Phi, psi and omega in degrees: 000128179275170184299323181297316179296317179300315178297320180295328180283324185277325184307312179297326179293316179296324181290330183268345185227154172275169185298323181297327178295326181278324185277324186307317179295344181269354182264156173221148178264125177251114181290124182254320193192155171242142177203177176255139178295129178270146173086014182295335180289344180269355179283122184294309182266095185282357178296338178300327181286332179286341179271345179290145177230155174304142180080356175298140177276149180234152182255138175253140180218128176294143182232136173283106190230123184291343180267338184211111180294343182252020185300133176234114179283140177249126183234156169288172176293344176267013178064037174261129184291133176248331183151214186224157165293132183306140182305321182293345184245356195270349189298314181293318180294322176297317179296319177298314180296318179296334178274005176093008179280145180265122176242150172213164181245165176217132181291129176261315184203150178226129177225134176278125175253191183307294184238019179206172176250135176265108184243113179268132182229158169256144177251131185234140171268129177266116185248145180249000000 
């Protein structure tokens, strides 16, 4: 197949779909680790935890944090703060993110405790 034919075949697909529709089938989630979200007791509006469901995806974001150079903030897909990847577990994930790797989380379990929520998550590397 020459380049012209390939371009002619792909152009209609690109016009009908956005890029995420084309790339998503090529990605895979590699399960790396399970942990509990740290710092949930410090979240002021705890109603965010009542809206979480098992299997919900979570966003990771590196944070410039004076207490932890490897801090990774955990957010809902709507960018609402939930807490952090625990400090004792975050160094490898911080290095992966700093190297440009895409990580995301997925809710495994949520339990209401006395004054905080215990949220168990899986951490996944998104590979192309």
